[in-house]
N, C-alpha and C positions, 0 to 999 in steps of 0.2 A: 739577357735571360729574363724569365718572368716566372714568379711564383704563383701558384694557384691557391684557391681559397682553403683547401684542406691539405695542402702539400705536406705539412708537418706530420700528417697522419697517413695519407694515402700514397705519397711519393717517397722515393729513396732520398737520403741526405744529399745535400749539395745539388739539387735538381737544376736550379737556375744557374749556378756556377758551372755545372757541367755543360749547359747550353752555351754559355759564354765561351768556354774553352773550345767546344766543338766548332763554333762559328769562327773563332780565332784561327784554329788550325785550318779550317776550310779556306779562310781568306789567304793565309800564307801559301797554301797549296795552289790556290787559283793564281796567285802572283807568279808562282814557280812555273806553272803550265804556260801562262801567257808570255813569259819572258824567255823560254828555252831557246827560241830561234834567234833572238835579238841580243840577249845579254850573256856574256861568258859565264862559265860554271861557277867561278869564284865570287860572282855577284849574286848568286842564287840565295835568297833570304832563307828559304827552308833549309838549305844545306848549311848555311851559317849557323842557324839556330840549332840544328842537329849536332853540328860539330862542337858547339859550346856546351851543349848538354852532355855529350860524351866525355868531355874533359872535366865536368863538375864532379866534385868529391861527394856531393849529396845525392844527386839523381843520375849520375853517369851509369853506363851499362855495367851491370853486375852489382850495383849497390842496392841497399834496401829501399832507398827512396825511389829508384827506378822501378822496382817491383810494385811498390805501394801506389805510385802514380798511375801505372798501367792498370792496376786492379781497380782503383777508385774512379779514374777518368779514362776509359778506354779510347776516347776520341783523340787522346794525345799520342797514340801509337805512331802515326806518320812522322812525328818530329822527335819522338823519344828513341824509337828503334833505329839502329844504324843500318839495318838492312832495308830493302824495299818491302816493307810490311804491308800486307793486305788485311784490313780489318774484317774479322769474321762477322757474319750476320747474327746479331743477338737482339733480344728484346730491349726496349729502353730501360726497363728495370734492371736487367742483367748488366747493361753497360754502366749504370750508375751505382750499383750495389757492390761494395768491395768484398762482400761475402761470396760473390759468384765470380770466380776467376775466369779469365779468357780461356778459350778452348785450345789455344795454340800450344803445341808440344814444346816448341823451343822456349816459349815463355815459362812453361812448367819447369824445364831444366834449369833455366837461369835463376829461378826463385827457389831452388831446392835447399838453399841455405837460409830457410825462413827463420832460423834461430838468431840470425844476425839482424833481423828486421828491427828497426828502431822501436823501442817499447814505450817511449814517452807518448802522452795523450795528445800532444800538439804536433806529432810527427807529420801528419798530412798537411797541417798549416805551414810548417817550415818548408816542406818540399814544394807546395804550391807557390809559396813566396819565392823560392829559388827559380822555378821555371818562368814565372812572370817577370822576375828581374832580368833573366837572360834574354827573354823576348823583347822587353822594352829597350834594353841596351843595344840590341842588334838592329832594331828598326831605325830608320832615318827620320822618324817623326814621333811625337808622343802617342802613347797607347791610351785609348778611351774605353773603359768598361762600364756597362750600364746594366743595372739590375732593377726590375720593376716589381711593384707590389711587395715591398719588404715587410709590410705588416703581417704577411702570411709566411715569412721565411721560417724554416725549421731551426731548431736550436743549434745543430752542428754548423749550419751556414752562418748564423749570428756570430758564433765563436770564430769561425774562419775570417769573416769580414772584419771583426774587431781586431784580430791579430794583424791582418794586412794593413789596415788603416792606422793602427797605432805605431807602425814603423815609419820613421822619418827618413829612412835610407832607401826606400823604394821610390826611385826617381822616374821621371818621364812617363808617369801614369796618372791619368785622371779617372777617378772613380765617381760615377753618378748613380745615386740610388733614389728611387721614388717610392713614396708611401702615402697612405691616406691618414692624415693627422687625426681625423675624428675617430679612427679605429685604434689609436695608440693610447692606452691608458697609462697612468703614472707607473704601474708595475710591469709594463710590457718589456720584454728583453731588449727590444730595439731602442727603447728610451734609455736604458742603462748603457747600451752600446754608444749612443750619441754622446752621452755625458762623459763616458770613459775616454773616447777618442778625442773629444774636444779638449779635455783636460790634458791628455798626453801631448797633443800637437801644439797646444797653446804654450806649453812649457818649453818648446824648442823654438827659439827666436833666431836661429842661424840663417834661416831663409824665409823670405816672404811667401815662397811657394808652398812651404810646409804648413798650410792652413786648411781648415775645413769651414765651409760656408753653408748655411741653411737658407735656402731660397723658398719663400712661401708663395705658392701659386694661387691666385684668387679667381682665376677664370679669364676667358677671352673677352675682348672688347665687344660692345654692341654691334659695331661694324662687322667684326669677324663672325659673330653669331648670325647677323643678317645675311652674309654671304652663304654660310652653311645652310640656313633654313631655305634660302632661295634655291640652292641646288637641290635640296630635299624635295621641294614642291615643284621643281622644274620651271623656275622663273628665271628669266635672263637678267632682270634688274632687281637688285636688293631693295630698292626704294618701294617696290610693289608689295613687300611683305612687312612694312613698318609696323602696322598694328599688331601683327602676329609676333614680331620680334619683341615689341614692348611687353606683351603679356608674358612671354616666355622668360625674358630677361629679369623681370621683377621677381619671378619665382625662383630663378637659378643663379643670377649674377654671373652668368657666363660659364659656369661649371659645365663642361661638356657632357659629363655623365648625367647630370641633372637635366640638361637641355634635351637629351634623348628621351629621358623619362617623361619630361613635360610634353614633348611632341606625341608620345604614345598616349598620354593621358588625354590630350586634345582629341586624338582619334577615337579613344574609348567614349568620350563625351559627345562624339559626333559634331564637335566644333570644327574639326579639320577632317575633310572627307574628299573623296574623288568623285567629281561630278561626271556621271556617265553621259550626260546630255552634251556637255561642252568638251568632254575628254581632257579635263585638266583638274588640278587640285584647287579646292575652294575652301573657304573658312568663314566663320562668323564668331568673333570673339568679343562682341559688344557686351559689356557688363560682366564678362567672365573673369573669375578669379581662380587661379590654379592653386594647388597645394603649395605651401611655402617649404620648398625643399631645404632651405637653409635654417629652418627653425631649430634644429638640434645642434647647429654649429655656428650660431649667431656670434657668440663671443670670439670664436676662432677667426671668423671672417672679419670681425671688427678690429681685432688686434693686427691681423695681417694688413688690412687696409690702412690703418694708422701708420704702421711701419713703412708701408710703401709711400704714403704721402710725405712722411718726414724726410724721405730721400729726394723729394722733388726740390727744384730751386725755390727760393723764398717767394718769388713772384707767383708761381703756380700755387703754392700753399695759400697765399693771400687770396688768390682768385677763388679757390675752392671754399675757403672760409666765408667769403662774401656770398657765394652762391648757396652755401649751406644755410646762411642766415636769412637770405632773401629767396623765398620759394618761387617767385615769378621768373619766367624766362626774361633775361635782360639783354638789351642791345649793347653794343660796344661803348657808346657814349655814356650809358647809365652805369656800366661796369667801371668805367674810368672815374666817374664822379664818386662812386662808392669805395673804390680802392685807393684813391689819392689821399695822401696825408700832407701835412704842412711842409715837411722837408723831404717827402718821398712821393713823387708823382709818376704817372705812367702815360706813355704815348699810346694812342689808339692802335698803332701798328704793333706795338709791344704786346698789347692785350690780345690782339688777333693771334700772335705767335703762342702766347700762353694758352689760349683756348685750344689751339691745335695740339700742343703737347699734352694737355689734360685729356683731350678726346682720344688721342693715339694711345694713351695709357689706360683707357677704359673708364676714366673717372667721370667723363661727360658724354652726352649723346645729343644729337640734334633732333629736336622735336618739331615735326611738321605742323602739328596742331598749335603748339606754342609759338612757332616761328622764331625759334632761338635755341640756344644750348641750355640743357638742364642736367642736373646730376643724374648719373646713370642708375643709381640705386640709393635707397634710404640709408644703407650701411655707409655709403660714401659721405652722406650728410652727417651721420653720427660721428664718424671718424674725424671728419674735418673740424668739428666743433671741439674735439678733445686733444688736438695736437699742440695747442698753446697752453702755457701756464695760466692759472686762473686770473692773475692780475693783468697779464698781457692781453688776455682775451677780453676782459672787461674794458680796457682802454680801446681795443679794436672795435668792440660793439658800440661804445659811445661814439666813436668816430663815424661808424656806419649810420647810426641813428641820426646824428647831426646832418649827415649828407642826405639822408632820406627826407628829413624835414625841409631841407632847402629845395628838394625836388618836388615837394607836394604843393605846387603852385596852382594847379588846375583841378577840376573835379575828376578828370581822367586819371590823375595821379594821386588821388586821395588815399589809395591803398598804402602809399609811402608813409602817410601820417599814422595810419593804424599800425603798420609794422614797426615804425619807430617807437611808438608807445609801448608795444609788446616787448621790444628789446630792452627798453629802459626799465620797464616793470620787472623784468627778469633779473636785473642786476642788483644783488644785495650788497650794496656798497655805499660808503659815505661820499663817493666821488660825485654824486648827483644831488642837486638841491631838491629836497623833497617837496617844498611848497611849489616850486616851478613844475615838478612832475604832477602834483595835484591839479594845477591849472591846465596842464597839457591833457591829462586824462579827462578832465571836465570838458575841455574844448572838443576833443575827438569823440566823446560820448554823444555830444549834440549831433555830430555828423552821422554817427551810428543810428541815432533815432530817426534822423531825416531819411536815412536809407532803409528804415524799418528793420534794422539789425538789433532787435531788442535785447537779445542775449549778450551781445558784445557791449551794448550800452551799459547794462547792469553790471557786467564784470568790471568795466573801467570805473564805474562810480563806486563800487565796493572797494576797489583798490585805492581810489582817491580818499575814501572815508578812513581806511586803515592808515594811509600815509599821514593824514592829518593827525590822527591819534598818536602815531609813533613819533611824529615830529614835535609833538607838544603844542601844536598851533590850533587844535580844535577849539573853536569859539574864541580863541585869542585873535585870530584873523576872522572877525565876525562875518563880514560879507561873503568871503570865500566859503566859509563853513556853511552858512545859510544856503548859498546857491547849490553846494554839493548835496546837502540834505534834501532840499526841495526837489532836485533832479532825481535823487535816489527814491524818494517817496513815489514820484510818478512812474519811475521805471519798475519798482517792485509791484506797484498796483497793476500795471499793464501786464506783468507776467503772472499775476495771481498770487504773488508771495505776500499775503496780507500780514503775516506775522512780522516780517522784516519791515514792511511798509509802516505798520503801527508803531514799531520801535523807533523808526526815524521820525514819525509824527510826534511821538512823545518828547523826543529830543528838541524838536523845533518849538513845541508849545512851552517846554520848560525854559529854554534859553532865549526865545524870541524877545526882542526888545520892544516891539510895537505890534499893534493889532494887524497892521498891513503885512508885517513879516510873518505873522501866524496864519494868514488867510489861506494859503495853499494847504497847510497842515490841517486846518479845520475842514476844508473842502474834502480832502481825501479821507479824512477820518469818517466823514459822512458817507462817502462812496464805499468804503470798506464795510461799514455797518450794513449798508443796503445790500451789497452782494452776499453778505453772510445771512441776513434775516429775511430779506424780500418783504419786509413789513413797510410797504410804501407810505401808508398814512402816517406812521410814527416817524419815519425818516423825513417826510415833508414837514412835520411839526418841528423837528430838530433843525432842519435847514432854515426854516423861517426865523427861528430864534437866533441862529448865527447871523443871518442877514440883518436882523434888527440890531445886533451888536455894532454893525457898521452904519447905522443910522437910516435904514430904509423904511422903518415903521410899517411893516406889512402885517395886517390883521390875519389871524388864522381863519376867521369866518367873515369875509367881507360882506357888508350890507349893500343893498341896492344903491343907497345914496352914496356910499363910498365908491362904488363902481362908476357911477356917473361922474363923480369928481375926478377920478383917475383918468377916465376916458377924455375928459376935457383937457387935462394936463397933457395927455398924449397928443391931442390935436395941435396944441400950442407947440410942442416939441417938434412935430412934423411940419409945422407951418401950414396946417390945414391941407397938406398934400396926402396922397395915398401912400401905402406902405412901400410902393415901388421906388419912392424917392430915396430910400435907404441904400439903393444900389450905388449911389455916388459917394458914399462915405469912405474915408480912408481906413485901411486896416492898421490897427494898433495893438498893443498888448495890455489888456485889462483883466487880471485874474479873477475879479469878482464875477465876471460874466459866466465863467465856468461853474461857479456855485449856483448862479441863477438857473443854468441849464439843468443841473442835476435835480434841484428842487422842483422845477417845472415838470420834468419827466415823471418824478414820483407823484406829483399832483395829478398828472394825466392818467397814470396807471391806477390811481386810487379814486378817479372820477371826481376830483375837486376842481371843477371847471372854472368857477369864479376866482378861486385863489390862483389858478394857473394864469388867467388873463391879467390879474393884477401884477403878478411877477413878470409876465412878458412885457406889459406896458412900462413898468419901471425900468426894465432892462433896455427897452427901445429908447426911452427918454434919456437914459444914461449914455447910450451909443450915439444919439443925436448930438450930445454935447462933446463927448470924448473921442468918438470914432468907434469902429467895430472891431471887436476882438475876434480871433480865429474861431472861437466857439459860438459866435453870434448867429451864424446861419442856422444852427440847431435851435436857437431860441425861436426864430421865425418858423422853422419847420414844425416845432412843437405847438406853437400858437395856431398855425394853419391846420394841424391835425385836430385841434380842439374845435375850430370852426367847422371842419368837415363832419365831426361827430354831431354837431348841432344842425346839420343840414344847410349851412350857409356856404354853398358850393362856390359861388362867385368870389366871395371874400377869401375863402380858403385858397382858391387858385391864385389870386393876386399875391397873397402872402407866400404861397409855395413857390411861385415863379421868382419872387424876390429872393427867397432862400437859395434857390438853384443858381441864380445869377451871382449872388455874393459868394457862394461856395466855389465858383470858378476862380475867385481871387485868393483862395486859401488852399490850393491844390497841394502845396508842399506839406500841409498838415493832413496826412491821409486819413487819420482817424475822424477828425471833425468834418472833413470833406465827405467821407463815406456815410457818416452818421446823419448828416443833414439830408443827403440824397436818399438814404434809405427811408427816413421818416416821410419825406416829401412824396416819394413814389408810392409807398405802401398805403399812405393815409389820404393823399390829396390827388395826385396825378391819375391814379387808377380810377377815380370817379368818372373821368371823361375820356380816358384812353383804354385801349384793349388790354386785358390782362396778359395776353401773350407778349406784347411789347414791354410791359412793365416787368415781367418775370426776368428778362435778360439783365435789366439794370439792377434788380435786387440781388441777382447772383453775383454781379460784379462788386456790389457793396459788401456782400458777405466775404469775398476774397480779400478786399482791402481791409476790412475790420479784423479779419482773422490774423493777418500779418502784423497789425498794429497792437495786438494783444487785447482788444476790446471783445472779450468772449461773449458777453451778453448781447452786444450789438451784432456780432457776427451770427450768433444763433438766431436772433430776431430776424435778421435779413434772410437767412436760409429758410426759416419758417414761413415768412411772407412770400418767398419765392415759390415754395410748395403750394401755398394757398392760391397763388396766381395761376399755377399750372392746373390745379383742380378746377378753379373757376373759369379758366380759359378753354376748358374742354380738350386739353392736350393729352397725349397718349399716356395711359397708366399701365405700366408693364414691369417686368423684372428689373429693367435698368433703373426705373424710378425707385423700386423697392430697395435696390442695392445702395442708392444714394441716401435713402432714408436710414438704412442700417448704419452707414458711415456717420450720419448726423447723430444717431443714437450713441455711437461709440465716443464721439467728441463730447457729448453731454456727460457721459460716464467719467471721462477723463477730467472734465471741468466741474464735476458734481453739480450740474444744472438739472435738477430733478424735474422741475415743471416743464422745461423744454423737452426733455427726454420722453415724458408721458405723451406729449402732443405728437411727437414724431412717431412714437409707437402706435398711436391711434391711426395716424395717416397710413402707416404701413399695413396695419390690419385691415383698414378700409380697402386699400388697393388689392390686398391678398384676397379678400372676400369677393371682390369683383372678378378676379382672374380665375380663382379656383372654385370648383363645384363642391359645395358643402351642404349638409343636411339643413343647417340653420344659417343661411348666408347673411341674415340681418343682425346676428348676435356677435358681439366682441368677446369671443371666448377662445381665440386662437393662440398660437405661440408668440405672436408679436405683442398682443395686448389682451388682457383678460379684465373686463370692466369691473366685475364683482370683486376680484382680489385687489385691484388697484385702488378702488374707491374706499375700501376698508382701511387702507394704509394712509389715507389723506384726511385732512381736516381743514376747517377755516376757508380762507380765500382759495387755496389750491383745490380743495374739494369742490367748491362752488364753480370754479372755472372749468375743471375737468368734466364735471357732470354736464355743463352746457355744451362743451365741444363734442363729447362722446355721444350725447343725445342728437346733436346736429348730424354727425356722420351716420349714425344708425338710422335716422329719419331718411337720409338720402338713400341708404340701402333698402329700407322698407318700401320706398316709393318705386325704386328700380325693380324690386322683386315682388311688387304688388301685395305686400303684407300689411293689410289695412289695420289689423289689431296693433301691430307694432307702430304704425304711423300715428294712431290715436294716442298710444302711450307716450311716444316721444313728443307729440305736440302739446300734451298736457304739461310736460316738464318744461319745454321751451317757452311756453306762454308766460311763465313766471319771470322770464329774463327781459331786461330792457332791449329794445330793438336798435341798439347802437353798438358800435365796435370800432376801435381805432384802426383795425385792419379791414380795409374795404373789401378785399377778396373774400375773407372769411365771413364777413357780414353778408356779402352777396350770396354765397353758397347757402347760408342758413336761411335767409329770407326767401330765396327762390323756392327751396324745397319745402319750407313751411307753407308757402302759398300753394304749390303743386299738391301737397298732401291734403291741405284743408279743402281745396276744391274737389279732390278725389273723394273725400269723405262726406261731402255735402249731401249726396243722395241717400246716405244712411239715415235710419230713423233717429230722431232726437239729435240731429247734428247741426242745429242752428248756430251753436257757438263756432263750429268749424266754418260755416258759411260767412259769418262776420269776420273771422280771422282771414279767410281767403280774400275777401273783398279789401280788407285793410292792407 
């Protein structure tokens, strides 16, 4: 029998019980009909039941129970009435409502003694108990009764079921009831029924059969759902719907009701549709996420899953715990390594059997993409991690992490090392040596940086720092602490976390025992200041003072005589060879070179060319003696850019090509590799090669520097990439404008104001070319308004922004033949030196200054433009 959603209000009492009894009588009658010709009369079940009922003192003919049962459950008439009774046709409500008696005259006569009817409130319960007892004792096999959707049962049914189940004398009957646990609150009548019956039956230990068991159903297995979905979409092979099954199962965990809802949702979203061209069902669920149908029942599903896992054999439990800890799909040999203990090992054949059991139980599923078994749902992972006591789980996790570290022998298996560290970091226990864990975090953080996983690197280093403090070994184990803090400084700087970087810098400067130990801290202190202020001249002076602390004696304003002296020293260091001889030097680690790099770049940006060369020559002389550091190619690239600005093209290319050759030796350091190439291509190579070819290399440098966390370098590469596009005559359209908009958003996130201004200028320039406006030569659009922006700026930023905006407006004025605008922009640009570290940007500026000057030569009083055009 089955209750309906509002059966307690719209249907008569006992509606589902009446259905059960009606089907029971029908089944008995069917057996009677089928057996008439073959079985003697005394074997007729229906007759046996009827005879026993007639002899019953409670429900026999002429008793009150007889009358009440017929009135309440008319479907019982064929076995209650001793005559061949034909059931009159009545509505379903009349058949189930005891207030509407049957229309049979005989029945009316038999019940004329209504005063004798049992007046107790549980009379119907007792009479139902009696007839079920008679039927179960007559049958030659147990009687099974099933009621569905008990959460909607009426109050009279709840009382009836409670009465029947509380009796321990009602034998040979199995009662099965189904209900939706998520719709049963703590004060629901069914909850009280379960508690009452459990207490009643648990108190009777006379028979193991007098028990009640609650079975939690968590859904079908992925394989079963695959078969169901395959049938729904008319596919012969369940393997063909694997991607569809995965999406549905993650949202439903095999609950069939939710599976149907999920399929309907896919149809509504047009992700699952009938293709009228191929006459078959098709779908596209790439990147699709369904509503989480389990969200309101997560705790219930979690507890049910935990209970189910606890009933599995110990081997299956161990398997599920290992797979919950290790997210990757594992082969059998790897599972064996992770599951084995010193005194408890597994054979691979045993593990295959365990995988099969877990898969059949719906805990695992085979992933074609992963090419192995994976947990079927995240709830299974959560449940598996909660089945063991905390102490036992910690021991198991330590065992798994040890096995992972043993497996991490090759680069392909380095994920094992990452996972092992994560596991050990999660264990708040004294079972782990904290200093060893610091070393492990430090070691794996280096791997993370090499793989450009900067977030993971920073996470591990912060944990290492915390462990040092908690263990009391911070600065007690001096060299370990210094290494952790230096790594943390670099990591925080790369992520733009300057506050945390400066805090670590202060620690090193405070506790460092020697100037060499403080070198990295001094260097990054300078870097942080530069990124914050952009005052390149001041930063250059501070950098020179730091270098002088280390004995390099660099003057802030080198004289010509000093330059000649240092150049002579350089020739001696190089053995009178060209810069290309540096290619043969061995790569080593010399932190001082990184400080040279930064001071040189600040000198380049602040146009201190003499000081830049002195710094470069001293760094080259140092490298000739000690070997080249990974940052050394950037030294050469910066020096080459300085030669290029002076017009020494040949020397610039020799130095640039040497920088490119050396950068090939340091490809594992992506940041320095990309930085050296970016400076070389934007300032040197583009002098002799087409801007189109250079733009591709600059874009790649941008990608490499972005992932390494060098935001200034990444934005510089992107800016030079756009300058190369403009100078190379490549298409300027909506696609380019969208890229410029993305670059602006990156600048906003990184608070790189000067870069953002330039990107906005370029986008406004492209917009003015593409769109028809009344004043196409003016920067007064949505991307960039020159008057408003210049008011906000001062100093070096204002100076550079005015130069660039005037250059772009000059180009627009020449294109749209606005001679007055050309003259105005030429008068501004004539005050700027005709040099620029970006060759593409300088090319655009000089070309259009020449075009505009020649155009204006025919105007009266335009001799200055004539000279400018010739120059």
